[in-house]
mmCIF file of the protein (N, C-alpha, C, O) and its ligand, coordinates in Angstrom:
data_MODEL
# 
_entry.id   MODEL 
# 
loop_
_entity.id 
_entity.type 
_entity.pdbx_number_of_molecules 
1 polymer     1 
2 non-polymer 1 
# 
_entity_poly.entity_id                      1 
_entity_poly.type                           'polypeptide(L)' 
_entity_poly.nstd_linkage                   no 
_entity_poly.nstd_monomer                   no 
_entity_poly.pdbx_seq_one_letter_code       MVSFKCKDIGMDCKFEATAANVQDLDDKIARHAREAHKITSLDKEMWTKIHKAEK 
_entity_poly.pdbx_seq_one_letter_code_can   MVSFKCKDIGMDCKFEATAANVQDLDDKIARHAREAHKITSLDKEMWTKIHKAEK 
_entity_poly.pdbx_strand_id                 A 
# 
loop_
_entity_poly_seq.entity_id 
_entity_poly_seq.num 
_entity_poly_seq.mon_id 
_entity_poly_seq.hetero 
1 1  MET n 
1 2  VAL n 
1 3  SER n 
1 4  PHE n 
1 5  LYS n 
1 6  CYS n 
1 7  LYS n 
1 8  ASP n 
1 9  ILE n 
1 10 GLY n 
1 11 MET n 
1 12 ASP n 
1 13 CYS n 
1 14 LYS n 
1 15 PHE n 
1 16 GLU n 
1 17 ALA n 
1 18 THR n 
1 19 ALA n 
1 20 ALA n 
1 21 ASN n 
1 22 VAL n 
1 23 GLN n 
1 24 ASP n 
1 25 LEU n 
1 26 ASP n 
1 27 ASP n 
1 28 LYS n 
1 29 ILE n 
1 30 ALA n 
1 31 ARG n 
1 32 HIS n 
1 33 ALA n 
1 34 ARG n 
1 35 GLU n 
1 36 ALA n 
1 37 HIS n 
1 38 LYS n 
1 39 ILE n 
1 40 THR n 
1 41 SER n 
1 42 LEU n 
1 43 ASP n 
1 44 LYS n 
1 45 GLU n 
1 46 MET n 
1 47 TRP n 
1 48 THR n 
1 49 LYS n 
1 50 ILE n 
1 51 HIS n 
1 52 LYS n 
1 53 ALA n 
1 54 GLU n 
1 55 LYS n 
# 
loop_
_struct_asym.id 
_struct_asym.entity_id 
A 1 
B 2 
# 
loop_
_chem_comp.id 
_chem_comp.type 
_chem_comp.mon_nstd_flag 
ALA 'L-peptide linking' y 
ARG 'L-peptide linking' y 
ASN 'L-peptide linking' y 
ASP 'L-peptide linking' y 
CYS 'L-peptide linking' y 
GLN 'L-peptide linking' y 
GLU 'L-peptide linking' y 
GLY 'peptide linking'   y 
HIS 'L-peptide linking' y 
ILE 'L-peptide linking' y 
LEU 'L-peptide linking' y 
LYS 'L-peptide linking' y 
MET 'L-peptide linking' y 
PHE 'L-peptide linking' y 
SER 'L-peptide linking' y 
THR 'L-peptide linking' y 
TRP 'L-peptide linking' y 
VAL 'L-peptide linking' y 
ZN  non-polymer         . 
# 
_pdbx_entity_nonpoly.entity_id   2 
_pdbx_entity_nonpoly.name        ? 
_pdbx_entity_nonpoly.comp_id     ZN 
# 
_pdbx_nonpoly_scheme.asym_id         B 
_pdbx_nonpoly_scheme.entity_id       2 
_pdbx_nonpoly_scheme.mon_id          ZN 
_pdbx_nonpoly_scheme.ndb_seq_num     1 
_pdbx_nonpoly_scheme.pdb_seq_num     101 
_pdbx_nonpoly_scheme.auth_seq_num    101 
_pdbx_nonpoly_scheme.pdb_mon_id      ZN 
_pdbx_nonpoly_scheme.auth_mon_id     ZN 
_pdbx_nonpoly_scheme.pdb_strand_id   A 
_pdbx_nonpoly_scheme.pdb_ins_code    . 
# 
loop_
_atom_site.group_PDB 
_atom_site.id 
_atom_site.type_symbol 
_atom_site.label_atom_id 
_atom_site.label_alt_id 
_atom_site.label_comp_id 
_atom_site.label_asym_id 
_atom_site.label_entity_id 
_atom_site.label_seq_id 
_atom_site.pdbx_PDB_ins_code 
_atom_site.Cartn_x 
_atom_site.Cartn_y 
_atom_site.Cartn_z 
_atom_site.occupancy 
_atom_site.B_iso_or_equiv 
_atom_site.pdbx_formal_charge 
_atom_site.auth_seq_id 
_atom_site.auth_comp_id 
_atom_site.auth_asym_id 
_atom_site.auth_atom_id 
_atom_site.pdbx_PDB_model_num 
ATOM   1   N  N  . MET A 1 1  ? 0.847   -1.236 -0.009  1.00 0.00 ? 1   MET A N  1 
ATOM   2   C  CA . MET A 1 1  ? -0.042  -0.032 0.040   1.00 0.00 ? 1   MET A CA 1 
ATOM   3   C  C  . MET A 1 1  ? 0.940   1.362  0.010   1.00 0.00 ? 1   MET A C  1 
ATOM   4   O  O  . MET A 1 1  ? 2.001   1.497  0.620   1.00 0.00 ? 1   MET A O  1 
ATOM   5   N  N  . VAL A 1 2  ? 0.351   2.246  -0.780  1.00 0.00 ? 2   VAL A N  1 
ATOM   6   C  CA . VAL A 1 2  ? 1.166   3.580  -0.790  1.00 0.00 ? 2   VAL A CA 1 
ATOM   7   C  C  . VAL A 1 2  ? -0.002  4.605  -0.439  1.00 0.00 ? 2   VAL A C  1 
ATOM   8   O  O  . VAL A 1 2  ? -1.204  4.426  -0.640  1.00 0.00 ? 2   VAL A O  1 
ATOM   9   N  N  . SER A 1 3  ? 0.586   5.668  0.103   1.00 0.00 ? 3   SER A N  1 
ATOM   10  C  CA . SER A 1 3  ? -0.425  6.684  0.615   1.00 0.00 ? 3   SER A CA 1 
ATOM   11  C  C  . SER A 1 3  ? 0.119   8.075  0.203   1.00 0.00 ? 3   SER A C  1 
ATOM   12  O  O  . SER A 1 3  ? 1.321   8.234  -0.011  1.00 0.00 ? 3   SER A O  1 
ATOM   13  N  N  . PHE A 1 4  ? -0.742  9.037  0.099   1.00 0.00 ? 4   PHE A N  1 
ATOM   14  C  CA . PHE A 1 4  ? -0.444  10.412 -0.125  1.00 0.00 ? 4   PHE A CA 1 
ATOM   15  C  C  . PHE A 1 4  ? -1.239  11.313 0.645   1.00 0.00 ? 4   PHE A C  1 
ATOM   16  O  O  . PHE A 1 4  ? -2.425  11.066 0.861   1.00 0.00 ? 4   PHE A O  1 
ATOM   17  N  N  . LYS A 1 5  ? -0.624  12.431 1.114   1.00 0.00 ? 5   LYS A N  1 
ATOM   18  C  CA . LYS A 1 5  ? -1.398  13.583 1.712   1.00 0.00 ? 5   LYS A CA 1 
ATOM   19  C  C  . LYS A 1 5  ? -1.131  14.771 0.904   1.00 0.00 ? 5   LYS A C  1 
ATOM   20  O  O  . LYS A 1 5  ? 0.028   15.051 0.597   1.00 0.00 ? 5   LYS A O  1 
ATOM   21  N  N  . CYS A 1 6  ? -2.140  15.502 0.531   1.00 0.00 ? 6   CYS A N  1 
ATOM   22  C  CA . CYS A 1 6  ? -1.987  16.734 -0.132  1.00 0.00 ? 6   CYS A CA 1 
ATOM   23  C  C  . CYS A 1 6  ? -1.180  17.668 0.672   1.00 0.00 ? 6   CYS A C  1 
ATOM   24  O  O  . CYS A 1 6  ? -0.279  18.280 0.098   1.00 0.00 ? 6   CYS A O  1 
ATOM   25  N  N  . LYS A 1 7  ? -1.372  17.838 1.819   1.00 0.00 ? 7   LYS A N  1 
ATOM   26  C  CA . LYS A 1 7  ? -0.700  18.726 2.700   1.00 0.00 ? 7   LYS A CA 1 
ATOM   27  C  C  . LYS A 1 7  ? 0.939   18.420 2.699   1.00 0.00 ? 7   LYS A C  1 
ATOM   28  O  O  . LYS A 1 7  ? 1.739   19.308 2.991   1.00 0.00 ? 7   LYS A O  1 
ATOM   29  N  N  . ASP A 1 8  ? 1.280   17.311 2.403   1.00 0.00 ? 8   ASP A N  1 
ATOM   30  C  CA . ASP A 1 8  ? 2.597   17.072 2.340   1.00 0.00 ? 8   ASP A CA 1 
ATOM   31  C  C  . ASP A 1 8  ? 3.356   17.733 1.189   1.00 0.00 ? 8   ASP A C  1 
ATOM   32  O  O  . ASP A 1 8  ? 4.585   17.784 1.252   1.00 0.00 ? 8   ASP A O  1 
ATOM   33  N  N  . ILE A 1 9  ? 2.750   18.203 0.223   1.00 0.00 ? 9   ILE A N  1 
ATOM   34  C  CA . ILE A 1 9  ? 3.261   19.039 -1.030  1.00 0.00 ? 9   ILE A CA 1 
ATOM   35  C  C  . ILE A 1 9  ? 2.861   20.496 -0.774  1.00 0.00 ? 9   ILE A C  1 
ATOM   36  O  O  . ILE A 1 9  ? 2.803   21.309 -1.696  1.00 0.00 ? 9   ILE A O  1 
ATOM   37  N  N  . GLY A 1 10 ? 2.610   20.782 0.394   1.00 0.00 ? 10  GLY A N  1 
ATOM   38  C  CA . GLY A 1 10 ? 2.414   22.138 0.894   1.00 0.00 ? 10  GLY A CA 1 
ATOM   39  C  C  . GLY A 1 10 ? 1.041   22.818 0.541   1.00 0.00 ? 10  GLY A C  1 
ATOM   40  O  O  . GLY A 1 10 ? 0.817   24.027 0.600   1.00 0.00 ? 10  GLY A O  1 
ATOM   41  N  N  . MET A 1 11 ? 0.094   21.754 0.135   1.00 0.00 ? 11  MET A N  1 
ATOM   42  C  CA . MET A 1 11 ? -1.309  22.479 -0.105  1.00 0.00 ? 11  MET A CA 1 
ATOM   43  C  C  . MET A 1 11 ? -2.136  22.515 1.156   1.00 0.00 ? 11  MET A C  1 
ATOM   44  O  O  . MET A 1 11 ? -2.115  21.623 2.005   1.00 0.00 ? 11  MET A O  1 
ATOM   45  N  N  . ASP A 1 12 ? -2.899  23.659 1.221   1.00 0.00 ? 12  ASP A N  1 
ATOM   46  C  CA . ASP A 1 12 ? -3.940  23.657 2.419   1.00 0.00 ? 12  ASP A CA 1 
ATOM   47  C  C  . ASP A 1 12 ? -5.106  22.972 2.122   1.00 0.00 ? 12  ASP A C  1 
ATOM   48  O  O  . ASP A 1 12 ? -6.122  23.535 1.715   1.00 0.00 ? 12  ASP A O  1 
ATOM   49  N  N  . CYS A 1 13 ? -4.986  21.565 2.340   1.00 0.00 ? 13  CYS A N  1 
ATOM   50  C  CA . CYS A 1 13 ? -6.057  20.711 1.944   1.00 0.00 ? 13  CYS A CA 1 
ATOM   51  C  C  . CYS A 1 13 ? -5.893  19.452 2.599   1.00 0.00 ? 13  CYS A C  1 
ATOM   52  O  O  . CYS A 1 13 ? -4.780  18.959 2.778   1.00 0.00 ? 13  CYS A O  1 
ATOM   53  N  N  . LYS A 1 14 ? -7.174  18.802 3.037   1.00 0.00 ? 14  LYS A N  1 
ATOM   54  C  CA . LYS A 1 14 ? -7.094  17.637 3.744   1.00 0.00 ? 14  LYS A CA 1 
ATOM   55  C  C  . LYS A 1 14 ? -7.227  16.336 3.021   1.00 0.00 ? 14  LYS A C  1 
ATOM   56  O  O  . LYS A 1 14 ? -7.539  15.283 3.577   1.00 0.00 ? 14  LYS A O  1 
ATOM   57  N  N  . PHE A 1 15 ? -6.978  16.470 1.777   1.00 0.00 ? 15  PHE A N  1 
ATOM   58  C  CA . PHE A 1 15 ? -7.039  15.171 0.922   1.00 0.00 ? 15  PHE A CA 1 
ATOM   59  C  C  . PHE A 1 15 ? -6.013  14.040 1.386   1.00 0.00 ? 15  PHE A C  1 
ATOM   60  O  O  . PHE A 1 15 ? -4.835  14.290 1.639   1.00 0.00 ? 15  PHE A O  1 
ATOM   61  N  N  . GLU A 1 16 ? -6.516  12.920 1.461   1.00 0.00 ? 16  GLU A N  1 
ATOM   62  C  CA . GLU A 1 16 ? -5.410  11.735 1.701   1.00 0.00 ? 16  GLU A CA 1 
ATOM   63  C  C  . GLU A 1 16 ? -5.973  10.735 0.679   1.00 0.00 ? 16  GLU A C  1 
ATOM   64  O  O  . GLU A 1 16 ? -7.167  10.702 0.380   1.00 0.00 ? 16  GLU A O  1 
ATOM   65  N  N  . ALA A 1 17 ? -5.032  9.916  0.160   1.00 0.00 ? 17  ALA A N  1 
ATOM   66  C  CA . ALA A 1 17 ? -5.421  8.894  -0.638  1.00 0.00 ? 17  ALA A CA 1 
ATOM   67  C  C  . ALA A 1 17 ? -4.498  7.603  -0.406  1.00 0.00 ? 17  ALA A C  1 
ATOM   68  O  O  . ALA A 1 17 ? -3.303  7.716  -0.135  1.00 0.00 ? 17  ALA A O  1 
ATOM   69  N  N  . THR A 1 18 ? -5.131  6.396  -0.531  1.00 0.00 ? 18  THR A N  1 
ATOM   70  C  CA . THR A 1 18 ? -4.306  5.285  -0.451  1.00 0.00 ? 18  THR A CA 1 
ATOM   71  C  C  . THR A 1 18 ? -4.604  4.376  -1.709  1.00 0.00 ? 18  THR A C  1 
ATOM   72  O  O  . THR A 1 18 ? -5.696  4.381  -2.278  1.00 0.00 ? 18  THR A O  1 
ATOM   73  N  N  . ALA A 1 19 ? -3.506  3.579  -2.095  1.00 0.00 ? 19  ALA A N  1 
ATOM   74  C  CA . ALA A 1 19 ? -3.869  2.653  -3.230  1.00 0.00 ? 19  ALA A CA 1 
ATOM   75  C  C  . ALA A 1 19 ? -2.807  1.499  -3.124  1.00 0.00 ? 19  ALA A C  1 
ATOM   76  O  O  . ALA A 1 19 ? -1.787  1.516  -2.436  1.00 0.00 ? 19  ALA A O  1 
ATOM   77  N  N  . ALA A 1 20 ? -3.271  0.458  -3.974  1.00 0.00 ? 20  ALA A N  1 
ATOM   78  C  CA . ALA A 1 20 ? -2.405  -0.690 -3.858  1.00 0.00 ? 20  ALA A CA 1 
ATOM   79  C  C  . ALA A 1 20 ? -0.780  -0.520 -4.422  1.00 0.00 ? 20  ALA A C  1 
ATOM   80  O  O  . ALA A 1 20 ? 0.199   -1.162 -4.041  1.00 0.00 ? 20  ALA A O  1 
ATOM   81  N  N  . ASN A 1 21 ? -0.835  0.524  -5.417  1.00 0.00 ? 21  ASN A N  1 
ATOM   82  C  CA . ASN A 1 21 ? 0.318   0.740  -5.982  1.00 0.00 ? 21  ASN A CA 1 
ATOM   83  C  C  . ASN A 1 21 ? 0.534   2.096  -6.573  1.00 0.00 ? 21  ASN A C  1 
ATOM   84  O  O  . ASN A 1 21 ? -0.428  2.803  -6.876  1.00 0.00 ? 21  ASN A O  1 
ATOM   85  N  N  . VAL A 1 22 ? 1.829   2.494  -6.752  1.00 0.00 ? 22  VAL A N  1 
ATOM   86  C  CA . VAL A 1 22 ? 1.992   4.020  -7.106  1.00 0.00 ? 22  VAL A CA 1 
ATOM   87  C  C  . VAL A 1 22 ? 1.221   4.415  -8.359  1.00 0.00 ? 22  VAL A C  1 
ATOM   88  O  O  . VAL A 1 22 ? 0.809   5.567  -8.488  1.00 0.00 ? 22  VAL A O  1 
ATOM   89  N  N  . GLN A 1 23 ? 1.021   3.484  -9.277  1.00 0.00 ? 23  GLN A N  1 
ATOM   90  C  CA . GLN A 1 23 ? 0.192   3.945  -10.546 1.00 0.00 ? 23  GLN A CA 1 
ATOM   91  C  C  . GLN A 1 23 ? -1.139  4.222  -10.163 1.00 0.00 ? 23  GLN A C  1 
ATOM   92  O  O  . GLN A 1 23 ? -1.676  5.208  -10.668 1.00 0.00 ? 23  GLN A O  1 
ATOM   93  N  N  . ASP A 1 24 ? -1.806  3.483  -9.309  1.00 0.00 ? 24  ASP A N  1 
ATOM   94  C  CA . ASP A 1 24 ? -3.199  3.737  -9.031  1.00 0.00 ? 24  ASP A CA 1 
ATOM   95  C  C  . ASP A 1 24 ? -3.236  5.049  -8.243  1.00 0.00 ? 24  ASP A C  1 
ATOM   96  O  O  . ASP A 1 24 ? -4.046  5.935  -8.516  1.00 0.00 ? 24  ASP A O  1 
ATOM   97  N  N  . LEU A 1 25 ? -2.430  5.139  -7.361  1.00 0.00 ? 25  LEU A N  1 
ATOM   98  C  CA . LEU A 1 25 ? -2.208  6.343  -6.350  1.00 0.00 ? 25  LEU A CA 1 
ATOM   99  C  C  . LEU A 1 25 ? -2.076  7.511  -7.342  1.00 0.00 ? 25  LEU A C  1 
ATOM   100 O  O  . LEU A 1 25 ? -2.887  8.434  -7.257  1.00 0.00 ? 25  LEU A O  1 
ATOM   101 N  N  . ASP A 1 26 ? -1.134  7.536  -8.255  1.00 0.00 ? 26  ASP A N  1 
ATOM   102 C  CA . ASP A 1 26 ? -0.944  8.554  -9.202  1.00 0.00 ? 26  ASP A CA 1 
ATOM   103 C  C  . ASP A 1 26 ? -2.306  9.121  -9.969  1.00 0.00 ? 26  ASP A C  1 
ATOM   104 O  O  . ASP A 1 26 ? -2.610  10.293 -10.190 1.00 0.00 ? 26  ASP A O  1 
ATOM   105 N  N  . ASP A 1 27 ? -2.981  7.979  -10.279 1.00 0.00 ? 27  ASP A N  1 
ATOM   106 C  CA . ASP A 1 27 ? -4.237  8.257  -10.958 1.00 0.00 ? 27  ASP A CA 1 
ATOM   107 C  C  . ASP A 1 27 ? -5.277  9.093  -10.007 1.00 0.00 ? 27  ASP A C  1 
ATOM   108 O  O  . ASP A 1 27 ? -5.889  10.063 -10.452 1.00 0.00 ? 27  ASP A O  1 
ATOM   109 N  N  . LYS A 1 28 ? -5.413  8.665  -8.751  1.00 0.00 ? 28  LYS A N  1 
ATOM   110 C  CA . LYS A 1 28 ? -6.149  9.146  -7.802  1.00 0.00 ? 28  LYS A CA 1 
ATOM   111 C  C  . LYS A 1 28 ? -5.794  10.801 -7.598  1.00 0.00 ? 28  LYS A C  1 
ATOM   112 O  O  . LYS A 1 28 ? -6.621  11.708 -7.507  1.00 0.00 ? 28  LYS A O  1 
ATOM   113 N  N  . ILE A 1 29 ? -4.383  10.907 -7.558  1.00 0.00 ? 29  ILE A N  1 
ATOM   114 C  CA . ILE A 1 29 ? -3.767  12.213 -7.351  1.00 0.00 ? 29  ILE A CA 1 
ATOM   115 C  C  . ILE A 1 29 ? -4.232  13.089 -8.330  1.00 0.00 ? 29  ILE A C  1 
ATOM   116 O  O  . ILE A 1 29 ? -4.749  14.162 -8.019  1.00 0.00 ? 29  ILE A O  1 
ATOM   117 N  N  . ALA A 1 30 ? -4.077  12.679 -9.644  1.00 0.00 ? 30  ALA A N  1 
ATOM   118 C  CA . ALA A 1 30 ? -4.409  13.424 -10.962 1.00 0.00 ? 30  ALA A CA 1 
ATOM   119 C  C  . ALA A 1 30 ? -5.833  13.884 -10.922 1.00 0.00 ? 30  ALA A C  1 
ATOM   120 O  O  . ALA A 1 30 ? -6.174  15.033 -11.199 1.00 0.00 ? 30  ALA A O  1 
ATOM   121 N  N  . ARG A 1 31 ? -6.660  12.905 -10.555 1.00 0.00 ? 31  ARG A N  1 
ATOM   122 C  CA . ARG A 1 31 ? -8.132  13.183 -10.539 1.00 0.00 ? 31  ARG A CA 1 
ATOM   123 C  C  . ARG A 1 31 ? -8.452  14.233 -9.467  1.00 0.00 ? 31  ARG A C  1 
ATOM   124 O  O  . ARG A 1 31 ? -9.177  15.196 -9.717  1.00 0.00 ? 31  ARG A O  1 
ATOM   125 N  N  . HIS A 1 32 ? -7.899  14.023 -8.282  1.00 0.00 ? 32  HIS A N  1 
ATOM   126 C  CA . HIS A 1 32 ? -8.019  15.057 -7.202  1.00 0.00 ? 32  HIS A CA 1 
ATOM   127 C  C  . HIS A 1 32 ? -7.681  16.509 -7.593  1.00 0.00 ? 32  HIS A C  1 
ATOM   128 O  O  . HIS A 1 32 ? -8.400  17.495 -7.427  1.00 0.00 ? 32  HIS A O  1 
ATOM   129 N  N  . ALA A 1 33 ? -6.401  16.452 -8.165  1.00 0.00 ? 33  ALA A N  1 
ATOM   130 C  CA . ALA A 1 33 ? -5.907  17.696 -8.603  1.00 0.00 ? 33  ALA A CA 1 
ATOM   131 C  C  . ALA A 1 33 ? -6.776  18.400 -9.609  1.00 0.00 ? 33  ALA A C  1 
ATOM   132 O  O  . ALA A 1 33 ? -6.902  19.623 -9.541  1.00 0.00 ? 33  ALA A O  1 
ATOM   133 N  N  . ARG A 1 34 ? -7.364  17.719 -10.510 1.00 0.00 ? 34  ARG A N  1 
ATOM   134 C  CA . ARG A 1 34 ? -8.312  18.293 -11.591 1.00 0.00 ? 34  ARG A CA 1 
ATOM   135 C  C  . ARG A 1 34 ? -9.503  18.754 -10.895 1.00 0.00 ? 34  ARG A C  1 
ATOM   136 O  O  . ARG A 1 34 ? -9.938  19.870 -11.182 1.00 0.00 ? 34  ARG A O  1 
ATOM   137 N  N  . GLU A 1 35 ? -10.108 18.023 -9.989  1.00 0.00 ? 35  GLU A N  1 
ATOM   138 C  CA . GLU A 1 35 ? -11.405 18.187 -9.424  1.00 0.00 ? 35  GLU A CA 1 
ATOM   139 C  C  . GLU A 1 35 ? -11.337 19.169 -8.017  1.00 0.00 ? 35  GLU A C  1 
ATOM   140 O  O  . GLU A 1 35 ? -12.299 19.879 -7.722  1.00 0.00 ? 35  GLU A O  1 
ATOM   141 N  N  . ALA A 1 36 ? -10.326 19.136 -7.340  1.00 0.00 ? 36  ALA A N  1 
ATOM   142 C  CA . ALA A 1 36 ? -10.161 20.078 -6.220  1.00 0.00 ? 36  ALA A CA 1 
ATOM   143 C  C  . ALA A 1 36 ? -9.533  21.265 -6.483  1.00 0.00 ? 36  ALA A C  1 
ATOM   144 O  O  . ALA A 1 36 ? -9.940  22.332 -6.023  1.00 0.00 ? 36  ALA A O  1 
ATOM   145 N  N  . HIS A 1 37 ? -8.354  21.139 -7.350  1.00 0.00 ? 37  HIS A N  1 
ATOM   146 C  CA . HIS A 1 37 ? -7.574  22.196 -7.455  1.00 0.00 ? 37  HIS A CA 1 
ATOM   147 C  C  . HIS A 1 37 ? -7.580  22.940 -8.924  1.00 0.00 ? 37  HIS A C  1 
ATOM   148 O  O  . HIS A 1 37 ? -6.902  23.935 -9.180  1.00 0.00 ? 37  HIS A O  1 
ATOM   149 N  N  . LYS A 1 38 ? -8.364  22.357 -9.735  1.00 0.00 ? 38  LYS A N  1 
ATOM   150 C  CA . LYS A 1 38 ? -8.485  22.778 -10.974 1.00 0.00 ? 38  LYS A CA 1 
ATOM   151 C  C  . LYS A 1 38 ? -7.204  22.676 -11.664 1.00 0.00 ? 38  LYS A C  1 
ATOM   152 O  O  . LYS A 1 38 ? -6.931  23.513 -12.525 1.00 0.00 ? 38  LYS A O  1 
ATOM   153 N  N  . ILE A 1 39 ? -6.472  21.831 -11.404 1.00 0.00 ? 39  ILE A N  1 
ATOM   154 C  CA . ILE A 1 39 ? -5.053  21.524 -12.263 1.00 0.00 ? 39  ILE A CA 1 
ATOM   155 C  C  . ILE A 1 39 ? -5.193  20.434 -13.241 1.00 0.00 ? 39  ILE A C  1 
ATOM   156 O  O  . ILE A 1 39 ? -5.152  19.241 -12.938 1.00 0.00 ? 39  ILE A O  1 
ATOM   157 N  N  . THR A 1 40 ? -5.340  20.844 -14.292 1.00 0.00 ? 40  THR A N  1 
ATOM   158 C  CA . THR A 1 40 ? -5.667  19.875 -15.423 1.00 0.00 ? 40  THR A CA 1 
ATOM   159 C  C  . THR A 1 40 ? -4.659  18.921 -15.823 1.00 0.00 ? 40  THR A C  1 
ATOM   160 O  O  . THR A 1 40 ? -4.940  17.783 -16.199 1.00 0.00 ? 40  THR A O  1 
ATOM   161 N  N  . SER A 1 41 ? -3.265  19.467 -15.728 1.00 0.00 ? 41  SER A N  1 
ATOM   162 C  CA . SER A 1 41 ? -2.216  18.743 -16.028 1.00 0.00 ? 41  SER A CA 1 
ATOM   163 C  C  . SER A 1 41 ? -0.967  19.165 -15.109 1.00 0.00 ? 41  SER A C  1 
ATOM   164 O  O  . SER A 1 41 ? -0.507  20.306 -15.115 1.00 0.00 ? 41  SER A O  1 
ATOM   165 N  N  . LEU A 1 42 ? -0.511  18.199 -14.381 1.00 0.00 ? 42  LEU A N  1 
ATOM   166 C  CA . LEU A 1 42 ? 0.529   18.195 -13.578 1.00 0.00 ? 42  LEU A CA 1 
ATOM   167 C  C  . LEU A 1 42 ? 1.801   18.207 -14.280 1.00 0.00 ? 42  LEU A C  1 
ATOM   168 O  O  . LEU A 1 42 ? 2.053   17.295 -15.067 1.00 0.00 ? 42  LEU A O  1 
ATOM   169 N  N  . ASP A 1 43 ? 2.706   19.240 -14.055 1.00 0.00 ? 43  ASP A N  1 
ATOM   170 C  CA . ASP A 1 43 ? 3.953   19.044 -14.682 1.00 0.00 ? 43  ASP A CA 1 
ATOM   171 C  C  . ASP A 1 43 ? 4.978   18.183 -13.952 1.00 0.00 ? 43  ASP A C  1 
ATOM   172 O  O  . ASP A 1 43 ? 4.739   17.651 -12.868 1.00 0.00 ? 43  ASP A O  1 
ATOM   173 N  N  . LYS A 1 44 ? 6.077   18.084 -14.575 1.00 0.00 ? 44  LYS A N  1 
ATOM   174 C  CA . LYS A 1 44 ? 7.165   17.070 -14.036 1.00 0.00 ? 44  LYS A CA 1 
ATOM   175 C  C  . LYS A 1 44 ? 7.624   17.606 -12.773 1.00 0.00 ? 44  LYS A C  1 
ATOM   176 O  O  . LYS A 1 44 ? 7.904   16.756 -11.928 1.00 0.00 ? 44  LYS A O  1 
ATOM   177 N  N  . GLU A 1 45 ? 7.775   18.904 -12.426 1.00 0.00 ? 45  GLU A N  1 
ATOM   178 C  CA . GLU A 1 45 ? 8.257   19.273 -11.223 1.00 0.00 ? 45  GLU A CA 1 
ATOM   179 C  C  . GLU A 1 45 ? 7.189   18.906 -10.096 1.00 0.00 ? 45  GLU A C  1 
ATOM   180 O  O  . GLU A 1 45 ? 7.525   18.479 -8.991  1.00 0.00 ? 45  GLU A O  1 
ATOM   181 N  N  . MET A 1 46 ? 5.951   19.101 -10.465 1.00 0.00 ? 46  MET A N  1 
ATOM   182 C  CA . MET A 1 46 ? 4.798   18.760 -9.575  1.00 0.00 ? 46  MET A CA 1 
ATOM   183 C  C  . MET A 1 46 ? 4.953   17.333 -9.182  1.00 0.00 ? 46  MET A C  1 
ATOM   184 O  O  . MET A 1 46 ? 4.934   17.031 -7.989  1.00 0.00 ? 46  MET A O  1 
ATOM   185 N  N  . TRP A 1 47 ? 5.117   16.379 -10.174 1.00 0.00 ? 47  TRP A N  1 
ATOM   186 C  CA . TRP A 1 47 ? 4.958   14.936 -9.943  1.00 0.00 ? 47  TRP A CA 1 
ATOM   187 C  C  . TRP A 1 47 ? 6.399   14.562 -9.257  1.00 0.00 ? 47  TRP A C  1 
ATOM   188 O  O  . TRP A 1 47 ? 6.447   13.575 -8.523  1.00 0.00 ? 47  TRP A O  1 
ATOM   189 N  N  . THR A 1 48 ? 7.531   15.320 -9.486  1.00 0.00 ? 48  THR A N  1 
ATOM   190 C  CA . THR A 1 48 ? 8.677   14.942 -8.518  1.00 0.00 ? 48  THR A CA 1 
ATOM   191 C  C  . THR A 1 48 ? 8.395   15.099 -7.207  1.00 0.00 ? 48  THR A C  1 
ATOM   192 O  O  . THR A 1 48 ? 8.833   14.271 -6.409  1.00 0.00 ? 48  THR A O  1 
ATOM   193 N  N  . LYS A 1 49 ? 7.564   16.263 -6.740  1.00 0.00 ? 49  LYS A N  1 
ATOM   194 C  CA . LYS A 1 49 ? 7.175   16.510 -5.450  1.00 0.00 ? 49  LYS A CA 1 
ATOM   195 C  C  . LYS A 1 49 ? 6.325   15.619 -5.037  1.00 0.00 ? 49  LYS A C  1 
ATOM   196 O  O  . LYS A 1 49 ? 6.525   15.220 -3.889  1.00 0.00 ? 49  LYS A O  1 
ATOM   197 N  N  . ILE A 1 50 ? 5.325   15.118 -5.668  1.00 0.00 ? 50  ILE A N  1 
ATOM   198 C  CA . ILE A 1 50 ? 4.316   14.193 -5.299  1.00 0.00 ? 50  ILE A CA 1 
ATOM   199 C  C  . ILE A 1 50 ? 5.092   12.954 -4.947  1.00 0.00 ? 50  ILE A C  1 
ATOM   200 O  O  . ILE A 1 50 ? 5.153   12.473 -3.816  1.00 0.00 ? 50  ILE A O  1 
ATOM   201 N  N  . HIS A 1 51 ? 5.649   12.507 -5.974  1.00 0.00 ? 51  HIS A N  1 
ATOM   202 C  CA . HIS A 1 51 ? 6.366   11.177 -5.655  1.00 0.00 ? 51  HIS A CA 1 
ATOM   203 C  C  . HIS A 1 51 ? 7.215   10.978 -4.350  1.00 0.00 ? 51  HIS A C  1 
ATOM   204 O  O  . HIS A 1 51 ? 7.317   9.970  -3.651  1.00 0.00 ? 51  HIS A O  1 
ATOM   205 N  N  . LYS A 1 52 ? 7.812   12.247 -4.209  1.00 0.00 ? 52  LYS A N  1 
ATOM   206 C  CA . LYS A 1 52 ? 8.648   12.296 -2.809  1.00 0.00 ? 52  LYS A CA 1 
ATOM   207 C  C  . LYS A 1 52 ? 7.671   12.169 -1.662  1.00 0.00 ? 52  LYS A C  1 
ATOM   208 O  O  . LYS A 1 52 ? 8.038   11.557 -0.659  1.00 0.00 ? 52  LYS A O  1 
ATOM   209 N  N  . ALA A 1 53 ? 6.500   12.674 -1.718  1.00 0.00 ? 53  ALA A N  1 
ATOM   210 C  CA . ALA A 1 53 ? 5.510   12.714 -0.671  1.00 0.00 ? 53  ALA A CA 1 
ATOM   211 C  C  . ALA A 1 53 ? 4.800   11.313 -0.518  1.00 0.00 ? 53  ALA A C  1 
ATOM   212 O  O  . ALA A 1 53 ? 4.238   11.028 0.539   1.00 0.00 ? 53  ALA A O  1 
ATOM   213 N  N  . GLU A 1 54 ? 4.832   10.472 -1.551  1.00 0.00 ? 54  GLU A N  1 
ATOM   214 C  CA . GLU A 1 54 ? 4.168   9.246  -1.631  1.00 0.00 ? 54  GLU A CA 1 
ATOM   215 C  C  . GLU A 1 54 ? 5.003   8.229  -0.675  1.00 0.00 ? 54  GLU A C  1 
ATOM   216 O  O  . GLU A 1 54 ? 6.228   8.137  -0.751  1.00 0.00 ? 54  GLU A O  1 
ATOM   217 N  N  . LYS A 1 55 ? 4.304   7.565  0.127   1.00 0.00 ? 55  LYS A N  1 
ATOM   218 C  CA . LYS A 1 55 ? 4.849   6.468  0.912   1.00 0.00 ? 55  LYS A CA 1 
ATOM   219 C  C  . LYS A 1 55 ? 3.970   5.397  1.136   1.00 0.00 ? 55  LYS A C  1 
ATOM   220 O  O  . LYS A 1 55 ? 4.340   4.422  1.789   1.00 0.00 ? 55  LYS A O  1 
HETATM 221 ZN ZN . ZN  B 2 .  ? -5.664  18.627 -2.497  1.00 0.00 2 101 ZN  A ZN 1 
# 
């Protein structure tokens, strides 16, 4: 299991996600970014940050 907290990348947001693997987790994060933060495409820098925050 891997998990992610939006606040770990400096967002003022209570979103938390868990998934069986990183790929599924990335999907959930991308969807959350779109729906909650209106970020339609996460750039490379953002993904680097996200991957560091995933555990
Ligand atoms: Zn968030």
